[in-house]
BAFI-3210 file (N, C-alpha, C; in Angstrom, 3 decimals, decimal comma, padded with zeros to 6 digits):
// residues 319
n [1|2|3|4|5|6|7|8|9|10|11|12|13|14|15|16|17|18|19|20|21|22|23|24|25|26|27|28|29|30|31|32|33|34|35|36|37|38|39|40|41|42|43|44|45|46|47|48|49|50|51|52|53|54|55|56|57|58|59|60|61|62|63|64|65|66|67|68|69|70|71|72|73|74|75|76|77|78|79|80|81|82|83|84|85|86|87|88|89|90|91|92|93|94|95|96|97|98|99|100|101|102|103|104|105|106|107|108|109|110|111|112|113|114|115|116|117|118|119|120|121|122|123|124|125|126|127|128|129|130|131|132|133|134|135|136|137|138|139|140|141|142|143|144|145|146|147|148|149|150|151|152|153|154|155|156|157|158|159|160|161|162|163|164|165|166|167|168|169|170|171|172|173|174|175|176|177|178|179|180|181|182|183|184|185|186|187|188|189|190|191|192|193|194|195|196|197|198|199|200|201|202|203|204|205|206|207|208|209|210|211|212|213|214|215|216|217|218|219|220|221|222|223|224|225|226|227|228|229|230|231|232|233|234|235|236|237|238|239|240|241|242|243|244|245|246|247|248|249|250|251|252|253|254|255|256|257|258|259|260|261|262|263|264|265|266|267|268|269|270|271|272|273|274|275|276|277|278|279|280|281|282|283|284|285|286|287|288|289|290|291|292|293|294|295|296|297|298|299|300|301|302|303|304|305|306|307|308|309|310|311|312|313|314|315|316|317|318|319]
n.u [025,603|026,956|029,722|029,642|026,946|025,825|026,828|025,567|022,926|023,039|023,547|021,183|019,319|020,163|019,685|016,963|016,273|016,032|017,961|019,529|019,823|022,436|023,925|024,083|026,096|025,627|024,800|026,662|027,119|028,586|028,793|028,881|029,317|029,021|029,963|031,119|031,156|028,162|026,281|023,327|023,435|025,184|023,802|021,520|022,566|023,684|021,431|019,985|021,755|021,609|018,944|019,018|020,511|019,005|016,619|017,331|018,075|020,664|023,878|026,104|027,333|029,448|030,998|031,993|033,125|033,397|033,829|033,012|032,776|029,989|029,357|030,600|033,249|033,103|031,379|033,032|034,993|033,360|032,300|034,657|035,670|033,731|032,753|030,740|030,322|028,252|027,605|027,773|026,636|025,563|024,820|022,879|021,529|019,415|021,262|023,648|023,104|022,996|025,652|027,016|026,136|027,225|029,920|030,904|032,155|034,646|033,422|030,225|026,918|025,269|026,792|026,651|024,266|020,854|018,906|016,912|014,704|014,545|013,795|012,265|012,657|012,525|014,515|015,820|016,375|018,593|019,616|022,615|022,716|023,637|023,187|022,860|020,675|017,139|015,215|014,185|013,514|015,138|017,633|017,422|017,175|019,741|021,135|020,333|021,423|024,202|025,411|027,693|028,277|026,678|027,046|026,382|026,000|026,473|025,983|028,036|029,027|026,382|024,561|021,218|020,587|022,352|021,417|018,887|019,578|020,618|018,329|016,675|018,067|017,802|015,015|014,583|015,740|018,528|021,661|022,361|024,971|026,434|026,131|027,480|028,468|029,366|030,784|030,663|032,130|030,323|027,270|027,902|030,184|029,110|027,139|028,756|029,997|027,824|026,960|029,188|028,983|030,176|029,125|026,614|024,036|022,620|021,984|020,224|019,164|016,062|016,009|018,680|019,136|017,335|017,708|019,322|017,770|015,703|017,027|017,554|019,949|020,179|018,349|015,456|014,365|013,109|011,541|011,898|009,679|006,427|004,242|003,757|005,696|004,644|003,593|005,246|006,333|007,720|007,942|007,242|009,258|007,660|005,474|006,639|006,801|008,640|009,107|009,996|010,514|011,849|012,746|014,307|015,758|016,637|018,450|019,503|022,175|023,578|026,614|028,422|027,683|026,456|024,455|021,068|019,730|021,253|020,800|018,073|018,086|019,435|017,648|015,442|016,529|016,899|014,254|013,134|014,462|013,446|010,929|011,118|011,000|013,089|013,779|011,424|011,514|013,754|012,800|010,847|012,385|014,110|012,419|011,943|010,350|008,814|009,568|009,392|010,594|011,377|013,533|013,089|011,356|012,423|014,901|014,067|012,922|015,184|016,527|014,671|014,670|017,286|017,293|015,382|016,562|018,860|017,759|016,621|018,924|020,280|018,502|018,780|021,246|023,495|024,873]
n.v [-059,796|-059,012|-056,796|-055,115|-055,250|-054,109|-051,478|-050,643|-050,708|-048,771|-046,509|-046,411|-045,945|-043,410|-041,910|-042,052|-040,601|-041,767|-042,027|-040,560|-036,973|-036,192|-037,944|-036,977|-035,143|-032,430|-031,428|-030,258|-027,166|-024,242|-020,989|-017,875|-014,691|-011,634|-009,315|-007,437|-008,668|-008,191|-006,771|-006,602|-008,625|-010,435|-011,200|-012,284|-014,436|-016,046|-016,593|-018,048|-020,189|-021,354|-022,149|-023,987|-026,006|-026,673|-027,480|-029,770|-029,712|-029,337|-030,700|-029,447|-026,091|-023,644|-020,409|-017,513|-014,396|-011,615|-008,550|-005,335|-002,895|-002,921|-005,621|-006,591|-007,486|-009,862|-011,195|-011,489|-013,252|-015,423|-016,129|-016,821|-018,926|-020,850|-022,268|-024,680|-025,861|-027,635|-027,151|-024,547|-021,360|-017,965|-014,997|-012,232|-009,174|-006,254|-004,217|-005,188|-005,076|-002,315|-001,690|-002,991|-001,533|001,019|000,465|-001,219|-003,940|-006,537|-008,977|-010,548|-010,637|-012,271|-014,430|-016,161|-018,396|-017,922|-018,547|-018,070|-015,472|-014,147|-012,322|-009,091|-005,636|-002,291|000,718|002,722|006,028|007,477|009,462|010,198|009,737|012,014|014,083|017,401|017,879|017,247|016,243|015,104|017,285|019,323|018,345|018,436|021,183|022,027|020,654|021,968|024,434|023,966|021,558|019,846|019,766|017,974|014,794|011,766|008,554|005,114|001,908|000,379|002,232|002,759|001,348|000,780|002,762|004,747|005,338|006,239|008,555|010,174|010,426|011,810|014,233|015,187|015,484|017,588|019,690|019,821|019,300|015,995|015,131|016,588|015,644|014,502|011,599|008,974|005,991|002,718|-000,510|-002,367|-003,118|-003,247|-001,587|000,854|001,243|001,515|003,947|005,684|005,428|006,480|009,105|010,020|010,590|012,658|011,814|008,590|005,602|002,512|-000,972|-001,519|-003,583|-003,832|-001,563|-001,600|-002,449|-000,422|001,778|001,116|001,242|003,865|004,833|005,678|007,989|007,622|009,053|008,877|006,584|004,535|003,467|003,186|003,437|003,813|001,582|-001,519|-001,376|000,773|004,114|005,767|008,263|008,206|009,142|010,253|011,175|013,376|015,124|014,476|012,967|010,076|006,659|003,567|000,196|-002,651|-005,856|-009,305|-012,178|-015,462|-016,842|-019,433|-021,172|-020,600|-022,448|-024,819|-027,835|-028,322|-030,084|-029,902|-027,252|-027,377|-029,051|-027,449|-025,320|-026,617|-027,295|-024,767|-023,907|-025,720|-024,913|-022,294|-022,819|-023,585|-023,574|-022,198|-020,302|-018,810|-017,670|-016,038|-014,236|-012,890|-011,843|-010,067|-008,401|-008,930|-009,151|-011,909|-013,001|-014,943|-016,199|-018,042|-019,835|-019,363|-017,229|-015,680|-015,066|-013,489|-011,410|-010,265|-009,287|-007,353|-005,657|-004,752|-003,185|-001,273|-000,097|000,979|002,920|004,587|005,448|006,794|008,883|010,104|011,149|009,599|007,872]
n.w [-004,097|-007,258|-007,880|-010,162|-010,801|-008,544|-008,745|-011,074|-010,201|-008,241|-009,794|-011,254|-009,240|-008,403|-010,709|-010,752|-008,624|-006,164|-004,285|-001,358|-001,262|-000,833|-002,261|-004,762|-006,996|-007,399|-005,005|-003,386|-002,900|-004,281|-003,464|-004,910|-003,676|-004,722|-003,324|-000,481|002,967|004,918|003,459|001,265|-000,782|000,382|002,744|001,555|000,047|002,069|003,592|001,718|001,391|003,945|003,893|001,795|002,976|005,317|004,220|003,021|000,417|-000,345|000,446|001,406|001,701|000,491|000,737|-001,124|-000,861|-002,934|-003,445|-005,021|-007,687|-008,195|-008,170|-010,412|-010,310|-008,860|-010,610|-012,876|-011,883|-011,324|-013,846|-015,164|-013,653|-013,223|-015,373|-016,830|-014,376|-012,340|-009,739|-008,941|-007,829|-008,078|-006,386|-007,420|-008,861|-009,367|-008,888|-009,967|-012,692|-013,117|-012,501|-014,553|-016,748|-016,258|-015,726|-017,719|-017,798|-018,598|-018,883|-019,469|-018,130|-019,528|-020,162|-018,053|-016,406|-016,092|-013,200|-011,022|-009,807|-006,558|-004,411|-003,754|-003,021|-001,662|-001,642|001,070|002,135|004,404|007,277|009,095|012,656|013,969|012,227|010,881|009,398|009,099|007,453|004,134|002,620|003,657|002,951|000,161|-000,206|000,481|-001,457|-003,795|-003,295|-003,054|-004,733|-004,554|-001,867|-000,611|000,339|-000,979|000,151|-000,619|-002,233|-004,812|-007,778|-009,984|-008,566|-007,228|-005,368|-006,132|-008,682|-007,951|-006,493|-008,533|-010,080|-008,301|-008,093|-010,713|-010,850|-009,074|-010,284|-010,407|-011,926|-012,622|-012,993|-011,254|-008,706|-005,623|-005,268|-003,199|-003,604|-002,242|-001,583|-000,776|001,098|003,836|004,187|003,381|005,336|007,608|007,012|007,060|009,729|010,937|010,287|007,990|005,562|004,011|003,479|003,273|001,345|000,768|000,765|002,447|004,316|005,021|006,502|008,555|011,315|012,314|011,968|013,700|016,153|016,281|015,292|012,799|010,793|009,055|005,994|003,546|001,270|-001,676|-002,836|-004,457|-002,804|000,744|002,738|004,188|007,525|008,073|008,794|007,237|004,806|001,261|-001,601|-003,546|-002,083|-001,040|-003,056|-004,997|-007,908|-008,047|-008,323|-007,649|-007,728|-006,106|-006,643|-006,129|-007,211|-008,416|-010,320|-012,382|-013,338|-016,481|-019,482|-018,497|-018,655|-019,908|-018,228|-015,903|-015,246|-014,736|-012,483|-010,600|-010,443|-009,335|-006,871|-005,680|-005,684|-003,880|-001,575|-001,144|-000,317|002,208|005,857|006,975|005,003|004,920|007,438|007,109|005,185|006,675|008,798|007,463|006,109|003,418|000,253|-001,173|-004,451|-006,524|-009,561|-012,376|-014,762|-018,310|-018,160|-016,114|-017,297|-019,460|-018,033|-016,826|-019,081|-019,911|-017,666|-017,754|-020,095|-019,358|-017,058|-018,183|-019,876|-017,951|-016,611|-018,622|-019,027|-016,578|-016,805|-016,280|-017,934]
ca.u [025,428|028,218|030,062|029,160|025,490|025,558|027,095|024,502|021,732|023,265|023,379|019,768|018,646|020,525|018,976|015,542|016,080|015,702|019,045|019,560|020,354|023,875|024,585|024,178|027,234|025,175|024,350|027,730|026,961|029,589|028,029|029,602|028,660|029,836|029,967|031,757|030,206|027,341|025,290|022,150|023,766|025,795|022,760|020,647|023,263|023,834|020,091|019,665|022,588|021,022|017,704|019,405|020,946|017,952|015,567|017,872|018,335|022,114|024,581|027,059|027,385|030,605|030,759|033,155|032,828|034,287|033,106|033,532|032,260|028,579|029,291|031,272|034,475|032,654|030,844|034,158|035,582|032,378|032,254|035,926|036,041|032,610|032,229|030,358|030,253|026,839|027,432|028,046|025,564|025,990|023,760|022,963|020,289|019,318|022,497|024,650|022,776|023,443|027,113|027,450|025,843|028,170|031,319|031,284|033,187|035,067|032,552|028,813|026,008|024,679|027,649|026,206|022,977|019,827|018,179|015,651|014,587|014,157|013,139|012,269|012,497|012,802|015,583|015,482|017,421|018,707|020,591|023,318|022,014|024,098|023,056|022,194|019,420|016,070|014,248|014,611|013,343|016,329|018,737|017,191|017,483|021,201|021,565|020,110|022,334|025,584|025,320|028,877|028,379|025,857|027,699|025,462|026,724|025,714|026,726|028,897|028,516|025,389|023,608|019,894|020,583|023,059|020,478|017,840|020,134|020,684|016,951|016,202|018,695|017,172|013,637|014,531|016,373|019,981|022,342|022,793|026,427|027,052|025,950|028,693|028,117|030,504|030,472|031,353|032,219|029,214|026,391|028,569|031,032|028,226|026,518|029,787|030,191|026,649|027,016|030,293|028,727|031,124|028,347|025,476|022,830|022,957|020,899|020,431|017,961|015,446|016,389|020,040|019,130|016,231|018,116|019,892|016,612|014,981|017,799|017,715|021,307|019,955|017,017|014,927|013,661|012,344|011,673|011,788|008,493|005,316|003,394|004,467|005,886|003,778|004,010|006,301|005,887|008,657|007,252|007,853|009,739|006,514|004,703|007,363|006,826|009,754|008,518|010,992|010,195|012,745|012,804|015,489|015,419|017,819|018,235|020,694|022,602|024,499|027,787|028,263|027,890|025,897|023,447|019,674|019,391|021,922|020,061|016,804|018,369|019,735|016,400|014,632|017,161|016,593|012,806|012,908|014,979|012,597|009,686|011,463|010,733|014,266|013,676|010,294|012,011|014,647|011,953|010,230|013,431|014,715|011,375|012,033|009,126|009,102|009,318|009,897|010,451|012,454|013,620|013,123|010,628|013,394|015,880|013,428|012,766|016,490|016,768|013,779|015,162|018,531|016,922|014,680|017,531|019,736|016,993|016,514|020,252|020,542|017,642|019,304|022,561|024,539|025,626]
ca.v [-059,086|-058,692|-055,371|-054,354|-055,183|-053,137|-050,143|-050,306|-050,440|-047,482|-045,481|-046,346|-045,278|-041,994|-041,298|-042,001|-039,711|-042,561|-041,927|-039,299|-035,873|-036,100|-038,808|-036,253|-034,219|-031,044|-031,007|-029,497|-025,884|-023,185|-019,753|-016,625|-013,499|-010,589|-008,115|-007,657|-009,078|-007,198|-006,144|-007,348|-009,860|-011,335|-011,764|-013,110|-015,675|-016,873|-017,067|-019,105|-021,344|-021,975|-022,808|-025,161|-027,042|-027,097|-028,146|-031,002|-029,544|-029,383|-031,348|-028,473|-024,815|-022,808|-019,035|-016,738|-012,970|-010,909|-007,311|-004,265|-002,588|-003,331|-007,051|-006,967|-008,228|-011,212|-011,776|-011,895|-014,466|-016,492|-016,542|-017,429|-020,107|-021,771|-022,799|-026,085|-026,365|-027,774|-026,882|-023,135|-020,367|-016,589|-014,046|-011,023|-008,427|-005,004|-003,450|-005,682|-004,562|-000,920|-001,680|-003,398|-000,421|002,120|000,032|-001,936|-004,933|-007,381|-010,148|-010,212|-011,479|-013,245|-015,614|-017,052|-019,039|-017,469|-019,588|-017,602|-014,275|-014,579|-011,321|-007,700|-004,667|-000,909|001,361|003,778|007,031|007,748|010,440|009,796|010,189|013,358|014,977|018,688|017,866|016,472|015,762|015,122|018,664|020,080|017,844|018,958|022,623|022,134|020,144|023,044|025,521|023,563|020,115|019,109|019,687|016,849|013,521|010,634|007,304|003,910|000,832|000,687|003,065|002,026|000,694|001,402|004,006|005,727|005,736|007,032|009,878|010,927|010,732|012,855|015,491|015,630|015,887|018,862|020,731|019,834|018,461|014,752|014,980|017,371|015,053|013,987|010,236|008,215|004,569|001,761|-001,839|-003,205|-002,512|-003,137|-000,393|002,021|001,391|002,045|005,360|006,426|005,434|007,351|010,481|010,367|011,014|013,491|010,994|007,251|004,828|001,078|-001,764|-001,279|-004,653|-003,577|-000,422|-001,723|-002,505|000,877|002,672|000,740|001,680|005,313|005,182|006,326|008,596|007,415|010,246|008,602|005,282|004,667|002,746|004,015|003,646|003,512|000,170|-002,059|-001,150|001,783|005,499|006,534|008,734|007,951|010,329|010,834|011,931|014,610|015,925|014,080|011,884|009,022|005,330|002,564|-000,993|-003,517|-007,270|-010,165|-013,519|-016,297|-017,369|-020,570|-020,981|-020,697|-023,721|-026,028|-028,449|-028,043|-030,917|-029,330|-026,030|-027,819|-029,573|-026,315|-024,583|-027,395|-027,165|-023,436|-023,887|-026,451|-024,088|-021,132|-023,303|-024,062|-022,739|-021,343|-019,168|-017,990|-016,899|-014,995|-013,227|-012,099|-011,135|-009,017|-007,650|-009,168|-009,587|-013,026|-012,613|-016,088|-016,255|-018,946|-020,262|-018,372|-016,043|-014,873|-014,575|-012,394|-010,320|-009,607|-008,520|-006,190|-004,787|-004,145|-002,130|-000,226|000,594|001,771|004,091|005,466|006,024|007,762|010,027|010,763|011,683|008,754|007,229]
ca.w [-005,370|-007,907|-007,768|-011,318|-010,691|-007,487|-009,259|-012,020|-009,409|-007,593|-010,821|-011,590|-008,134|-008,440|-011,836|-010,425|-007,488|-004,984|-003,321|-000,630|-002,066|-000,661|-003,235|-006,018|-006,996|-007,398|-003,682|-002,726|-003,584|-004,111|-003,617|-005,119|-003,149|-005,369|-002,472|000,808|004,008|005,592|002,591|000,852|-001,495|001,355|003,604|000,717|-000,277|003,265|003,939|000,755|001,733|005,129|003,471|001,010|003,914|006,228|003,450|002,467|-001,014|-000,538|001,555|001,932|000,984|000,799|000,283|-001,555|-001,016|-003,854|-003,649|-005,853|-009,026|-008,276|-008,416|-011,665|-010,005|-008,550|-011,844|-013,715|-011,306|-011,459|-015,253|-015,569|-012,867|-012,998|-016,642|-016,802|-013,007|-011,975|-008,315|-008,663|-007,858|-007,792|-006,067|-008,244|-008,821|-010,124|-008,710|-010,912|-014,026|-013,147|-012,527|-015,892|-017,651|-016,027|-015,669|-018,942|-017,472|-019,721|-018,997|-019,567|-017,357|-020,451|-020,210|-016,991|-016,657|-015,160|-012,471|-010,453|-008,986|-005,223|-003,575|-004,187|-001,938|-002,041|-000,891|002,011|002,356|005,839|007,741|010,321|013,862|014,357|011,080|011,105|008,643|009,718|006,461|002,743|002,139|004,041|002,117|-001,191|-000,173|000,452|-002,768|-004,761|-002,950|-003,328|-004,977|-004,122|-000,402|-000,156|000,028|-001,007|000,346|-000,965|-002,875|-005,957|-008,872|-010,756|-007,664|-007,302|-004,600|-006,952|-009,727|-007,297|-006,166|-009,787|-010,472|-007,388|-008,508|-011,967|-010,573|-008,330|-011,080|-010,250|-012,906|-011,979|-013,094|-010,178|-007,384|-004,997|-004,835|-002,670|-003,782|-001,388|-002,183|-000,330|002,073|005,128|004,189|003,305|006,654|008,514|006,674|007,541|011,195|011,329|009,875|006,929|004,397|004,381|003,353|002,790|000,774|000,685|000,961|003,751|005,240|005,492|007,416|009,513|012,731|012,683|012,069|014,925|017,329|016,123|014,888|011,517|010,679|007,699|005,509|002,323|000,618|-003,126|-003,289|-004,906|-001,640|001,988|003,011|005,230|008,922|008,107|008,802|006,407|003,602|-000,038|-002,308|-004,250|-001,097|-000,756|-004,271|-005,869|-008,695|-008,239|-007,786|-008,204|-006,883|-006,114|-006,599|-006,071|-007,743|-008,514|-011,607|-012,359|-014,173|-017,935|-020,158|-017,902|-019,512|-019,561|-017,074|-014,729|-014,915|-014,148|-011,147|-009,730|-010,242|-008,392|-005,553|-005,153|-005,443|-002,628|-000,482|-000,858|000,282|003,547|007,021|007,137|004,078|005,374|008,589|006,582|004,554|007,739|009,542|006,649|005,390|001,979|-000,412|-002,075|-005,838|-007,272|-011,012|-012,794|-016,150|-019,383|-017,714|-015,383|-018,269|-020,199|-017,075|-016,675|-020,310|-019,877|-016,606|-018,230|-021,040|-018,619|-016,217|-019,048|-020,311|-016,777|-016,327|-019,693|-018,732|-015,383|-017,118|-015,692|-019,012]
c.u [026,799|028,439|029,509|027,643|025,085|025,738|026,026|023,205|021,825|023,027|021,907|018,977|018,915|019,766|017,496|015,232|015,764|016,794|018,938|020,223|021,862|024,624|024,762|025,290|026,795|024,766|025,424|027,837|028,096|028,921|028,950|028,748|029,466|029,800|030,710|030,726|029,398|026,263|024,167|022,452|024,357|024,718|021,808|021,290|023,387|022,482|019,667|020,472|022,033|019,756|017,988|019,785|019,781|016,784|016,025|018,172|019,823|022,753|025,617|026,995|028,631|030,396|032,075|032,719|033,863|033,605|033,770|032,851|030,840|028,427|030,055|032,553|034,126|032,109|031,975|034,794|034,659|032,349|033,518|036,243|034,956|032,029|031,968|030,226|028,793|026,559|027,501|026,789|026,160|024,769|023,961|021,662|020,365|020,599|023,560|024,374|023,242|024,949|027,670|027,256|026,878|029,626|031,839|032,411|033,513|034,234|031,105|027,982|025,397|025,542|027,275|024,781|021,924|019,078|016,853|015,789|014,021|013,306|013,091|012,129|012,787|013,920|015,022|016,663|017,402|019,740|021,339|022,605|022,392|023,978|022,402|020,862|018,402|015,105|014,861|014,506|014,578|017,549|018,628|017,531|018,990|021,754|021,422|021,097|023,763|025,622|026,499|028,995|027,564|026,507|026,684|026,281|025,864|026,610|027,487|028,216|027,571|024,395|022,268|019,827|021,340|022,124|019,384|018,336|020,197|019,293|016,367|016,763|018,006|015,771|013,546|015,308|017,873|020,589|022,844|024,312|027,141|026,867|027,266|028,388|029,379|030,139|031,313|031,253|031,088|028,405|027,041|029,418|030,190|027,579|027,511|030,007|029,029|026,693|028,107|030,100|029,657|030,450|027,173|024,200|023,240|021,747|021,245|019,115|017,392|015,884|017,786|020,065|018,182|016,679|018,669|018,808|015,881|015,694|018,146|019,171|021,303|018,540|016,505|014,140|012,885|012,562|011,379|010,588|007,412|004,368|004,204|004,550|004,999|004,405|005,143|005,702|006,760|007,953|007,998|008,404|008,574|005,638|005,321|007,569|007,969|009,330|009,564|010,500|011,132|012,870|014,111|014,992|016,713|017,470|019,532|020,904|023,493|025,651|027,499|028,344|027,369|024,793|022,044|019,254|020,021|021,223|018,745|017,014|018,656|018,481|015,507|015,199|016,800|015,100|012,465|013,332|014,023|011,211|009,898|011,077|011,871|014,171|012,536|010,712|012,925|013,864|011,360|011,255|013,955|013,711|011,546|010,671|009,458|008,714|009,805|009,574|011,634|012,456|013,687|012,382|011,577|014,427|015,323|013,231|014,076|016,808|015,936|014,245|016,422|018,216|016,260|015,637|018,441|019,024|016,861|017,831|020,656|019,769|018,171|020,713|023,722|025,397|025,397]
c.v [-058,753|-057,185|-054,568|-054,212|-054,135|-051,713|-049,704|-049,960|-049,080|-046,340|-045,306|-045,625|-043,780|-041,270|-041,124|-041,083|-040,452|-042,533|-040,627|-038,221|-035,776|-036,976|-038,104|-035,219|-032,769|-030,543|-030,257|-028,144|-024,932|-021,863|-018,543|-015,477|-012,301|-009,255|-008,451|-008,077|-007,904|-006,550|-007,079|-008,643|-010,894|-011,996|-012,656|-014,457|-016,604|-017,394|-018,197|-020,362|-022,093|-022,742|-024,056|-026,318|-027,574|-027,774|-029,492|-030,908|-029,591|-030,031|-030,427|-027,213|-024,070|-021,445|-018,369|-015,293|-012,308|-009,606|-006,359|-004,139|-003,097|-004,805|-007,519|-007,762|-009,684|-011,925|-012,283|-013,173|-015,657|-017,034|-017,302|-018,730|-021,172|-022,369|-024,299|-026,684|-026,442|-027,464|-025,402|-022,272|-019,002|-015,733|-012,793|-010,259|-007,148|-004,190|-003,884|-005,167|-003,115|-000,811|-002,053|-002,247|000,692|001,696|-000,661|-002,954|-005,833|-008,648|-009,673|-011,151|-012,558|-014,498|-016,631|-017,531|-018,592|-018,639|-019,052|-016,232|-014,722|-013,562|-009,965|-006,824|-003,277|-000,357|002,406|004,742|007,420|008,843|009,855|010,397|011,618|014,384|016,307|018,778|016,966|015,847|015,767|016,538|019,511|019,647|018,420|020,447|022,840|021,673|021,232|024,188|025,206|022,049|019,311|018,943|018,538|015,549|012,388|009,352|006,109|002,870|001,316|001,593|002,228|001,269|001,419|002,695|005,113|006,255|006,632|008,439|010,756|011,332|011,846|014,208|016,045|016,170|017,234|019,966|020,873|018,889|017,194|014,557|015,708|016,736|014,433|012,615|009,486|006,730|003,707|000,371|-002,773|-002,500|-002,316|-001,886|000,875|002,293|001,990|003,537|006,211|006,539|006,380|008,802|010,957|010,723|011,846|012,662|009,643|006,540|003,357|000,354|-001,564|-002,333|-004,433|-002,513|-000,590|-001,692|-001,166|001,944|002,408|001,230|003,167|005,743|005,819|006,885|008,414|008,631|010,008|007,168|005,452|003,914|003,717|004,363|003,314|002,001|-000,255|-001,846|-000,128|003,182|006,384|006,970|008,356|009,257|011,041|011,656|013,301|015,461|015,615|012,828|010,825|007,747|004,332|001,403|-001,739|-004,962|-008,075|-011,551|-014,310|-016,765|-018,575|-020,285|-021,070|-022,149|-024,959|-026,563|-028,055|-028,839|-030,377|-028,044|-026,374|-028,294|-028,442|-025,505|-025,292|-027,319|-025,833|-023,333|-024,608|-025,605|-022,953|-021,524|-023,721|-023,076|-021,741|-020,111|-018,241|-017,118|-015,765|-013,881|-012,295|-011,247|-009,923|-008,139|-007,747|-009,599|-010,747|-012,666|-013,708|-015,984|-017,073|-019,168|-019,123|-017,097|-015,100|-014,279|-013,385|-011,169|-009,548|-008,750|-007,237|-005,171|-004,044|-002,974|-000,959|000,586|001,488|003,054|005,103|006,182|007,042|009,047|010,835|011,323|010,873|008,069|007,995]
c.w [-005,956|-007,898|-008,937|-011,302|-009,652|-007,997|-010,249|-011,277|-008,734|-008,575|-011,183|-010,508|-008,124|-009,534|-011,526|-009,257|-006,203|-003,934|-002,541|-001,470|-001,984|-001,636|-004,564|-005,945|-006,843|-006,020|-002,902|-003,416|-003,247|-004,456|-003,761|-004,605|-003,650|-004,640|-001,195|001,843|004,546|004,757|002,189|000,131|-000,543|002,207|002,811|000,432|000,912|003,755|003,001|001,066|002,927|004,766|002,631|001,922|004,738|005,518|002,901|000,991|-001,330|000,676|002,180|001,086|001,441|000,150|-000,106|-001,763|-001,904|-004,257|-004,631|-007,190|-009,232|-008,642|-009,630|-011,418|-009,682|-009,769|-012,726|-013,192|-011,500|-012,888|-015,646|-014,838|-012,764|-014,271|-016,520|-015,415|-012,559|-010,511|-007,967|-008,781|-007,538|-007,490|-006,919|-008,119|-009,622|-010,043|-009,721|-012,325|-014,159|-013,230|-013,886|-016,883|-017,494|-016,156|-016,905|-018,666|-018,655|-019,881|-019,003|-018,709|-018,243|-020,615|-019,140|-017,278|-015,648|-014,515|-011,944|-009,792|-007,642|-004,476|-004,279|-002,957|-002,484|-001,168|000,069|002,074|003,825|006,101|008,934|011,535|014,260|013,238|011,470|010,367|009,323|008,711|005,069|002,184|002,467|003,232|000,710|-001,255|-000,242|-000,892|-003,829|-004,541|-003,351|-003,509|-004,431|-002,626|000,183|-000,612|000,156|-000,843|000,008|-001,591|-004,089|-006,974|-009,738|-009,896|-007,736|-006,488|-005,338|-008,048|-009,142|-006,968|-007,410|-010,252|-009,596|-007,808|-009,750|-011,705|-009,868|-009,042|-010,914|-011,285|-012,210|-011,997|-011,950|-008,798|-006,910|-004,414|-004,422|-002,716|-002,848|-002,002|-001,764|000,735|003,430|005,240|004,161|004,661|007,642|008,275|007,168|009,064|011,700|010,950|008,778|005,611|004,898|004,466|002,792|002,237|000,726|000,855|002,357|004,761|005,816|006,583|008,600|010,969|013,213|012,786|013,385|016,181|017,274|015,866|013,496|011,512|009,258|007,231|004,213|001,868|-000,869|-003,708|-003,752|-003,778|-000,389|002,209|004,179|006,612|009,045|008,088|007,918|005,119|002,324|-000,608|-002,988|-003,315|-000,840|-002,011|-005,220|-006,627|-009,057|-007,569|-008,451|-007,224|-007,017|-006,096|-006,582|-006,585|-007,750|-009,956|-011,362|-013,320|-015,664|-018,399|-019,470|-018,816|-019,041|-018,336|-015,801|-014,279|-014,231|-012,709|-010,162|-009,426|-009,232|-006,978|-004,902|-004,831|-004,147|-001,435|-000,129|-000,348|001,736|004,643|007,229|006,252|004,485|006,549|008,132|005,909|005,604|008,470|008,782|005,907|003,880|001,449|-001,335|-003,497|-006,786|-008,759|-011,529|-014,303|-017,152|-019,004|-016,969|-016,335|-019,043|-019,310|-016,930|-017,902|-020,319|-018,843|-017,044|-019,154|-020,320|-017,751|-017,042|-019,502|-019,164|-016,502|-017,393|-019,412|-017,533|-015,594|-016,568|-016,739|-020,314]
res [m|r|r|d|t|f|l|k|s|l|a|a|l|a|a|a|g|a|l|p|l|s|a|h|a|a|s|a|v|k|m|m|l|p|a|n|p|g|g|g|w|d|s|t|g|r|a|l|g|k|a|l|l|e|s|g|a|a|s|s|v|t|y|d|n|k|g|g|a|a|g|a|i|g|l|a|q|f|v|n|s|s|k|g|d|p|n|a|l|m|v|m|g|a|v|m|l|g|g|i|i|t|g|k|p|p|v|s|l|s|q|a|t|p|i|a|r|l|t|s|e|y|n|v|f|v|l|p|a|n|s|p|f|k|s|m|a|e|v|i|a|q|l|k|k|d|p|g|s|v|k|w|g|g|g|s|r|g|s|t|e|h|i|a|a|a|m|i|a|r|e|v|g|v|d|p|a|r|i|n|y|v|a|f|r|g|g|g|e|a|i|a|a|i|l|g|g|n|v|t|i|g|g|g|g|y|s|e|m|a|e|y|i|a|t|k|k|m|t|p|i|a|v|t|s|g|q|r|l|k|n|s|t|v|p|t|l|k|e|q|g|i|n|v|e|i|g|n|w|r|g|v|y|a|g|p|g|i|t|a|e|q|r|k|a|l|t|e|m|v|a|k|a|v|k|s|k|s|w|a|e|s|l|q|k|n|d|w|t|p|a|w|m|a|g|d|e|f|a|n|f|v|d|s|e|f|a|s|l|r|a|t|m|v|k|a|g|m|v]
***
């Protein structure tokens, strides 16, 4: 076969999807994790990367952790370095929306390309194992007595646990502006602070805290769900007379300026990954709730979430 004929045949096969996935340029995925190692975005991105590989949706996955400012630092790098790149993905979620609202970064999430929502979960508030407090009621009593003496530890300013802390304060009659919230660059740092007893109370995704709760290194005192989580004995805030409910979710975006076909290809890659055995195992291991939503539906969901979160944060006195 002549070389030019062979190359044309190769191109035709690639266009038809008859070649192995590794022949496609988009199979070498570059994953931006806009948080330090050890937190929810990090574990979500690495679980997705593993699923992409094991499902055959990608031939390789590389990771770049860039934590801080509720993901805004990573977002800025992603937007500035991934324009038109059909191989780039970034993990994001509700926390990033809160960070954008409070931090007003120089870049916008709307500059990137929405791909899909992956999971949803609720936050849990925990006490260090050596805490003098035993319940949320005792923490609230101290909060009312001296708001500044209660150190709330969690993710970056604008994270869902930060918003929840402000909402709790407002609900119990404490000025949200007086809460002593200690923001960390990622879940790993927040967990270390809680384990070290450097904060009064900590918050984060239930999956991030689960192993420490199971080994009694942390004491769970409330979840932010409307009803108790499955197979959990941890009471909700509402059960304890605090009318606060707030959820968390995580998804992925692609780089700015990619074509409709490139967006479609990335969406199909991620869809294949989340149907894999590897992803199912990650969902079970981390107690993540699958929450697949893609395309324009996901884009509209993000816009709605942004407006809703902003209204909640305004009401809680955060912005």
